[in-house]
C-alpha positions as CSV (number, residue, x, y, z in Angstrom):
1,X,-15.4,-5.6,-7.9
2,X,-12.6,-7.8,-9.0
3,X,-8.9,-6.8,-8.9
4,X,-6.0,-8.7,-10.4
5,X,-2.6,-8.4,-8.7
6,X,0.3,-9.4,-10.9
7,X,3.9,-9.6,-9.8
8,X,6.5,-11.5,-7.8
9,X,5.3,-13.4,-4.8
10,X,7.5,-14.3,-1.9
11,X,7.2,-16.1,1.4
12,X,7.8,-14.0,4.5
13,X,8.6,-15.8,7.7
14,X,8.8,-14.2,11.2
15,X,10.6,-16.1,14.0
16,X,10.2,-14.6,17.4
17,X,12.0,-15.4,20.7
18,X,13.9,-14.0,23.6
19,X,17.6,-13.2,23.8
20,X,19.1,-13.1,27.3
21,X,22.6,-14.4,26.7
22,X,25.5,-14.3,24.3
23,X,26.9,-17.2,22.4
24,X,30.2,-18.7,23.8
25,X,31.4,-19.1,20.2
26,X,31.1,-15.4,19.1
27,X,29.7,-12.1,20.6
28,X,26.2,-12.7,19.1
29,X,22.9,-13.1,20.9
30,X,21.4,-16.6,21.4
31,X,17.7,-16.5,20.5
32,X,15.4,-19.0,22.2
33,X,12.7,-19.4,19.6
34,X,9.1,-19.2,20.7
35,X,7.1,-18.9,17.5
36,X,7.2,-19.1,13.7
37,X,4.6,-17.4,11.5
38,X,4.4,-17.1,7.7
39,X,2.6,-14.7,5.4
40,X,2.5,-13.9,1.7
41,X,5.1,-11.3,0.7
42,X,5.7,-9.2,-2.4
43,X,2.7,-9.3,-4.7
44,X,1.2,-11.8,-2.4
45,X,1.0,-9.2,0.4
46,X,-0.9,-6.8,-1.9
47,X,-3.4,-9.6,-2.7
48,X,-3.8,-10.4,1.0
49,X,-4.6,-6.8,1.8
50,X,-7.2,-6.6,-0.9
51,X,-8.8,-9.9,0.2
52,X,-9.0,-8.6,3.8
53,X,-10.7,-5.5,2.3
54,X,-13.5,-7.8,1.1
55,X,-12.4,-7.6,-2.6
56,X,-12.6,-10.5,-5.1
57,X,-8.9,-10.7,-5.9
58,X,-6.7,-12.8,-8.1
59,X,-2.9,-13.2,-7.9
60,X,-1.1,-13.9,-11.2
61,X,2.5,-15.0,-10.3
62,X,5.2,-17.6,-10.7
63,X,5.1,-19.9,-7.7
64,X,7.1,-23.1,-7.3
65,X,5.6,-26.4,-6.4
66,X,8.0,-26.9,-3.4
67,X,7.3,-26.9,0.4
68,X,7.8,-23.1,0.7
69,X,5.5,-22.6,-2.3
70,X,2.8,-24.7,-0.6
71,X,3.2,-22.5,2.5
72,X,2.9,-19.4,0.4
73,X,-0.3,-20.6,-1.3
74,X,-1.7,-21.6,2.1
75,X,-1.1,-18.1,3.3
76,X,-3.1,-16.7,0.4
77,X,-6.4,-18.2,1.7
78,X,-9.3,-16.6,-0.1
79,X,-7.1,-15.3,-3.0
80,X,-7.5,-17.0,-6.4
81,X,-3.9,-18.0,-7.3
82,X,-3.2,-18.4,-11.0
83,X,0.3,-19.7,-11.8
84,X,2.1,-22.0,-14.3
85,X,4.6,-23.0,-11.7
86,X,8.3,-22.1,-11.5
87,X,11.6,-23.8,-12.1
88,X,13.2,-21.7,-9.3
89,X,12.7,-22.4,-5.6
90,X,10.3,-20.2,-3.7
91,X,12.1,-17.0,-2.4
92,X,11.9,-16.8,1.4
93,X,12.8,-13.9,3.6
94,X,13.0,-14.8,7.3
95,X,13.1,-12.1,9.9
96,X,14.5,-13.0,13.3
97,X,13.2,-11.0,16.2
98,X,14.2,-11.1,19.9
99,X,12.0,-9.4,22.5
100,X,10.2,-7.6,19.7
101,X,13.4,-6.2,18.0
102,X,14.6,-7.4,14.6
103,X,18.2,-8.7,14.9
104,X,18.7,-10.4,11.5
105,X,17.1,-11.3,8.2
106,X,17.8,-14.5,6.3
107,X,17.2,-14.7,2.6
108,X,16.8,-18.0,0.7
109,X,16.6,-18.4,-3.1
110,X,16.5,-14.6,-3.5
111,X,19.1,-14.5,-6.3
112,X,18.5,-13.8,-9.9
113,X,15.6,-15.9,-11.2
114,X,15.6,-18.1,-14.3
115,X,13.2,-17.9,-17.2
116,X,9.5,-17.4,-16.2
117,X,6.7,-19.4,-17.6
118,X,3.4,-17.6,-18.4
119,X,0.5,-19.6,-19.8
120,X,-2.9,-18.8,-21.3
121,X,-4.7,-19.2,-18.0
122,X,-2.6,-16.5,-16.4
123,X,-3.2,-14.1,-19.3
124,X,-7.0,-14.8,-19.4
125,X,-7.3,-13.9,-15.7
126,X,-7.0,-10.2,-16.6
127,X,-10.2,-10.2,-18.6
128,X,-13.1,-8.8,-16.8
129,X,-11.0,-7.2,-14.0
130,X,-12.1,-3.8,-12.6
131,X,-8.5,-2.8,-11.8
132,X,-4.9,-4.2,-11.9
133,X,-2.0,-3.8,-9.5
134,X,1.4,-4.5,-10.9
135,X,3.6,-5.3,-7.8
136,X,7.1,-5.5,-9.2
137,X,9.7,-7.0,-6.8
138,X,12.4,-7.3,-9.4
139,X,12.0,-11.0,-10.2
140,X,10.8,-10.8,-13.8
141,X,7.0,-11.0,-13.8
142,X,6.5,-7.3,-14.7
143,X,9.2,-7.7,-17.4
144,X,7.6,-10.7,-19.2
145,X,6.5,-9.6,-22.7
146,X,3.2,-11.4,-22.5
147,X,2.3,-9.8,-19.2
148,X,3.4,-6.4,-20.4
149,X,1.2,-6.7,-23.5
150,X,-1.9,-7.6,-21.6
151,X,-1.4,-4.9,-19.0
152,X,-0.9,-2.3,-21.7
153,X,-4.0,-3.4,-23.5
154,X,-6.2,-3.3,-20.3
155,X,-4.6,0.1,-19.2
156,X,-6.8,1.8,-21.9
157,X,-10.0,0.6,-20.2
158,X,-9.5,0.1,-16.4
159,X,-7.3,1.6,-13.7
160,X,-3.8,0.2,-13.5
161,X,-1.5,0.9,-10.5
162,X,2.2,0.1,-11.0
163,X,4.4,-0.3,-8.0
164,X,8.0,-0.3,-9.4
165,X,11.2,-1.8,-8.1
166,X,14.8,-0.6,-8.6
167,X,15.8,-3.9,-10.2
168,X,12.5,-4.3,-12.0
169,X,11.1,-3.2,-15.4
170,X,9.9,0.2,-16.3
171,X,6.1,0.6,-16.4
172,X,4.3,0.1,-19.7
173,X,3.0,3.3,-21.3
174,X,-0.5,4.4,-20.4
175,X,-0.9,3.0,-16.9
176,X,-3.0,5.1,-14.6
177,X,-0.5,5.8,-11.8
178,X,3.0,4.7,-10.9
179,X,4.1,4.8,-7.2
180,X,7.9,4.9,-6.8
181,X,9.2,5.6,-3.4
182,X,11.9,8.3,-2.8
183,X,14.8,6.0,-3.6
184,X,13.2,4.5,-6.6
185,X,12.2,7.8,-8.0
186,X,15.8,9.1,-7.5
187,X,17.2,6.1,-9.3
188,X,14.8,6.1,-12.2
189,X,15.0,9.9,-12.7
190,X,18.7,10.2,-12.2
191,X,18.5,12.9,-9.5
192,X,18.3,13.2,-5.8
193,X,14.9,13.4,-4.1
194,X,15.1,15.1,-0.7
195,X,11.7,16.7,-0.4
196,X,8.5,17.9,-2.1
197,X,10.2,20.1,-4.8
198,X,12.6,17.3,-5.7
199,X,9.8,14.7,-5.8
200,X,7.7,17.0,-8.1
201,X,10.7,17.4,-10.4
202,X,11.4,13.7,-10.5
203,X,7.7,13.0,-11.1
204,X,7.6,15.3,-14.1
205,X,10.7,13.7,-15.5
206,X,9.3,10.2,-15.1
207,X,6.0,11.2,-16.7
208,X,8.0,12.1,-19.9
209,X,10.2,9.0,-19.7
210,X,7.5,6.5,-19.0
211,X,4.5,8.1,-20.9
212,X,2.1,7.2,-18.1
213,X,-0.9,9.2,-16.8
214,X,0.4,10.0,-13.3
215,X,3.4,9.5,-11.0
216,X,3.0,9.5,-7.2
217,X,6.4,9.8,-5.5
218,X,6.0,8.5,-1.9
219,X,8.0,10.2,0.8
220,X,7.3,8.1,3.9
221,X,6.1,10.4,6.7
222,X,6.3,13.3,4.1
223,X,3.2,11.8,2.3
224,X,3.2,11.6,-1.5
225,X,3.6,14.0,-4.4
226,X,1.3,13.4,-7.4
227,X,2.4,14.7,-10.8
228,X,0.2,14.7,-13.9
229,X,0.7,16.3,-17.4
230,X,-0.3,20.0,-17.4
231,X,-1.3,20.0,-13.7
232,X,0.4,21.5,-10.6
233,X,1.9,18.9,-8.3
234,X,-0.5,17.7,-5.5
235,X,0.9,16.9,-2.1
236,X,-1.0,14.3,-0.1
237,X,0.1,14.8,3.5
238,X,0.7,11.8,5.8
239,X,-0.3,11.5,9.5
240,X,2.7,11.4,11.8
241,X,3.3,7.8,12.8
242,X,5.8,6.2,15.3
243,X,6.6,2.9,13.6
244,X,9.7,0.9,13.8
245,X,8.6,-1.4,10.9
246,X,7.7,0.3,7.6
247,X,7.4,-3.1,5.9
248,X,4.2,-3.2,3.7
249,X,3.3,0.5,3.7
250,X,4.0,0.8,-0.1
251,X,1.9,-2.4,-0.7
252,X,-0.9,-0.9,1.4
253,X,-0.8,2.3,-0.6
254,X,-0.9,0.6,-4.0
255,X,-3.7,-1.7,-2.9
256,X,-5.8,1.2,-1.7
257,X,-5.2,3.2,-4.8
258,X,-6.5,0.4,-7.0
259,X,-9.5,-0.1,-4.8
260,X,-10.4,3.6,-4.7
261,X,-9.8,4.1,-8.5
262,X,-11.9,1.0,-9.3
263,X,-14.7,2.5,-7.1
264,X,-14.7,5.6,-9.3
265,X,-12.6,8.0,-7.1
266,X,-10.5,10.6,-8.8
267,X,-6.7,10.1,-8.7
268,X,-6.3,12.9,-6.2
269,X,-8.9,11.6,-3.8
270,X,-7.6,8.0,-4.3
271,X,-4.1,9.1,-3.4
272,X,-5.3,11.0,-0.3
273,X,-7.2,7.9,0.9
274,X,-4.2,5.7,0.1
275,X,-1.7,7.8,2.1
276,X,-4.1,7.9,5.0
277,X,-4.6,4.1,4.9
278,X,-0.9,3.5,4.7
279,X,-0.3,5.7,7.8
280,X,-3.1,3.9,9.6
281,X,-1.5,0.6,8.6
282,X,1.8,1.6,10.2
283,X,0.2,3.0,13.3
284,X,-1.5,-0.3,13.9
285,X,1.6,-2.4,13.8
286,X,2.1,-2.8,10.0
287,X,2.2,-6.4,8.9
288,X,1.7,-7.5,12.4
289,X,-1.8,-6.1,12.3
290,X,-2.7,-8.6,9.5
291,X,-2.9,-11.2,12.2
292,X,-6.2,-9.7,13.3
293,X,-9.3,-11.8,12.4
294,X,-11.1,-10.7,9.2
295,X,-14.3,-9.9,11.2
296,X,-12.4,-7.3,13.2
297,X,-13.9,-4.6,10.9
298,X,-17.4,-5.5,11.7
299,X,-18.0,-2.6,14.1
300,X,-17.1,0.1,11.6
301,X,-14.8,1.0,8.7
302,X,-11.9,2.0,11.0
303,X,-12.4,-0.8,13.5
304,X,-9.5,-3.0,12.4
305,X,-7.1,-0.2,12.8
306,X,-8.5,0.8,16.2
307,X,-8.4,-2.8,17.5
308,X,-4.8,-3.2,16.3
309,X,-3.8,0.1,18.0
310,X,-5.2,-1.2,21.3
311,X,-3.5,-4.6,20.9
312,X,-0.1,-3.1,20.0
313,X,-0.4,-0.7,23.0
314,X,-1.2,-3.6,25.4
315,X,1.7,-5.7,24.0
316,X,4.1,-2.8,24.8
317,X,2.7,-2.7,28.4
318,X,1.0,0.6,27.8
319,X,-2.4,2.0,28.9
320,X,-5.3,2.0,26.4
321,X,-7.5,5.0,26.7
322,X,-10.8,5.5,24.9
323,X,-13.6,8.0,24.8
324,X,-16.7,8.4,22.7
325,X,-19.2,10.9,21.3
326,X,-20.8,12.4,18.2
327,X,-18.1,15.1,17.7
328,X,-20.4,17.1,15.4
329,X,-18.8,20.5,14.8
330,X,-15.5,19.8,16.5
331,X,-14.8,22.7,18.9
332,X,-12.3,23.8,21.6
333,X,-14.0,21.9,24.3
334,X,-13.7,18.7,22.3
335,X,-10.0,19.3,21.6
336,X,-9.2,20.0,25.2
337,X,-11.0,16.9,26.5
338,X,-9.3,14.7,23.9
339,X,-5.9,16.1,24.7
340,X,-6.5,15.5,28.4
341,X,-7.7,12.0,27.7
342,X,-4.6,11.2,25.7
343,X,-2.4,12.4,28.5
344,X,-3.8,9.6,30.8
345,X,-2.3,6.7,28.7
346,X,-0.3,5.5,25.7
347,X,-3.0,5.7,23.0
348,X,-6.4,7.3,22.6
349,X,-9.1,5.6,20.6
350,X,-12.3,7.6,19.8
351,X,-15.5,5.7,19.5
352,X,-17.6,7.8,17.1
353,X,-21.4,7.7,16.6
354,X,-22.2,6.9,13.0
355,X,-24.5,9.2,11.0
356,X,-27.5,7.0,11.7
357,X,-26.8,6.8,15.4
358,X,-26.5,10.7,15.6
359,X,-29.8,11.1,13.8
360,X,-31.5,8.9,16.4
361,X,-30.0,10.7,19.3
362,X,-30.1,14.3,18.0
363,X,-32.8,14.5,15.4
364,X,-33.2,14.4,11.6
365,X,-31.2,17.7,11.1
366,X,-28.1,16.1,12.6
367,X,-25.3,15.4,12.1
368,X,-24.1,18.6,10.6
369,X,-21.0,16.9,9.3
370,X,-21.0,13.4,7.8
371,X,-19.1,10.7,9.6
372,X,-16.3,10.4,7.0
373,X,-15.4,14.0,7.6
374,X,-15.8,13.7,11.3
375,X,-13.3,10.8,11.2
376,X,-10.8,12.9,9.2
377,X,-11.1,15.8,11.6
378,X,-10.5,13.6,14.6
379,X,-7.5,11.8,13.0
380,X,-6.0,15.2,12.2
381,X,-5.6,15.8,15.9
382,X,-2.2,14.6,17.2
383,X,-3.7,13.3,20.4
384,X,-6.0,10.8,18.5
385,X,-4.5,7.5,17.6
386,X,-7.5,5.8,16.0
387,X,-11.2,6.2,15.4
388,X,-13.9,3.5,15.6
389,X,-17.3,4.2,14.1
390,X,-20.3,2.4,15.7
391,X,-24.0,2.3,14.8
392,X,-25.5,1.6,18.2
393,X,-27.0,4.4,20.4
394,X,-24.4,3.7,23.1
395,X,-20.8,2.4,22.8
396,X,-20.9,-0.7,25.0
397,X,-20.3,-3.1,22.1
398,X,-17.3,-1.0,20.9
399,X,-15.9,-0.9,24.4
400,X,-16.2,-4.6,24.8
401,X,-14.1,-5.1,21.6
402,X,-11.5,-2.5,22.5
403,X,-11.3,-3.4,26.2
404,X,-9.7,0.0,27.2
405,X,-8.1,0.4,30.6
406,X,-9.7,3.8,30.9
407,X,-12.9,5.3,29.5
408,X,-12.8,9.1,29.6
409,X,-15.8,11.5,29.8
410,X,-16.1,15.2,30.5
411,X,-16.6,16.3,34.1
412,X,-20.3,17.0,33.6
413,X,-21.1,13.3,33.6
414,X,-21.6,11.1,36.6
415,X,-19.9,7.7,36.2
416,X,-22.8,5.8,37.9
417,X,-25.2,7.1,35.2
418,X,-23.2,5.9,32.3
419,X,-24.0,2.5,30.6
420,X,-20.3,2.2,29.9
421,X,-19.4,1.8,33.6
422,X,-20.8,-1.7,33.8
423,X,-19.0,-2.9,30.6
424,X,-15.7,-1.4,31.9
425,X,-16.1,-2.9,35.3
426,X,-16.6,-6.4,33.9
427,X,-13.3,-6.1,32.1
428,X,-11.2,-4.6,34.8
429,X,-11.3,-1.0,33.4
430,X,-12.4,2.2,34.9
431,X,-14.4,5.2,33.9
432,X,-12.8,8.5,34.7
433,X,-13.6,12.2,34.0
434,X,-11.5,15.1,32.9
435,X,-12.4,18.8,33.6
436,X,-15.4,20.0,31.8
437,X,-14.9,23.1,29.6
438,X,-18.0,25.3,30.1
439,X,-19.7,27.4,27.4
440,X,-18.5,25.2,24.6
441,X,-21.1,23.1,22.8
442,X,-22.1,22.0,19.3
443,X,-25.6,23.2,19.8
444,X,-24.5,26.7,20.7
445,X,-22.2,26.8,17.7
446,X,-25.0,25.6,15.4
447,X,-27.4,28.3,16.7
448,X,-24.7,31.0,16.2
449,X,-24.1,29.8,12.6
450,X,-27.9,29.8,12.0
451,X,-28.1,33.4,13.1
452,X,-25.3,34.4,10.8
453,X,-27.1,32.8,8.0
């Protein structure tokens, strides 16, 4: 699979330090800097996310041959960057944080851009792509006539996801799905967007104005509302997330939409997956989670999110709690055990046996519910912060990666009999039990269902 991202790339810089005194010159904090990190922003962030998803990705953008441009290209390691250069300096957005809290943002070269240069190599990059993401950040790439012409032509044959910008261009006709957020939808549709009914009305208006196949208005923690001609609006609900930094959530949603559509998913299923992935992205620290190594996902599909949840919790000084099991036919005993486990700390990560692992442990007839659905059911519980799928018969390797402070089992287990006990002890953690809920079991439920027929 190859995806082309086209749009405006920026350089995002984070400077972190501590602020323990005020300046004698003015009532402002003095920040003692400890670190400076850079990453690709704008369309570059979308490309970075897709590259970390294991996708062959190209970025078509205007990037200057200056020092900041070199930093930007360096941050795009693994992404094929196709550019004709730029006569403008590279836009830079620097966020200053003290003790983990943002206190200022400094913008450089973020004013109106000059005329963009688009050459044949940039246009040729779209040929053979399986999907396109247009990441418009209002700096002209999405408005360039040659770019618009090639995107319009390819929109008839492959999925095209268009992420608009208030100062950007309107989408070209025929694209697969456009993803304005609440404010963008309100501005483009000329009406307020306060909830699902307003989002649906705005989406229907934009379908007519833009002549695109679908519009998905994103509502933050309210999820997204998908409008399509002749169809009732679809609401894709979002998981409640406590995040102080929503930066990058829209990029994560657009990237996932393109990936899912290119893989053959329906627009409805792609949007559900994209909303879930954006929620997980925020739950694991947002753009800060991108600092995890690429091989963090080696344990299972949700592993990167689980590891980032554990890391963010530890950085806040919190207690990481984990538990494990098959969770086939989720029942009241499971729910009570998970809720009790979550009450012992500041996050709960569930290590879930994969389908192949369950078959080895329980027999060929199990699991009754496939792992993707078991993951969804667990994440639907408010007490579960992340799920990590593992293929081994026991979760020692998963535990070694998460390094929880507490590993929780039901009261019917004896800690000394558990293989997890040794792994936890080596890392300073402890195995604890919570009260066992009798007469609740997956096997009993399965037998009852078999009798019913």
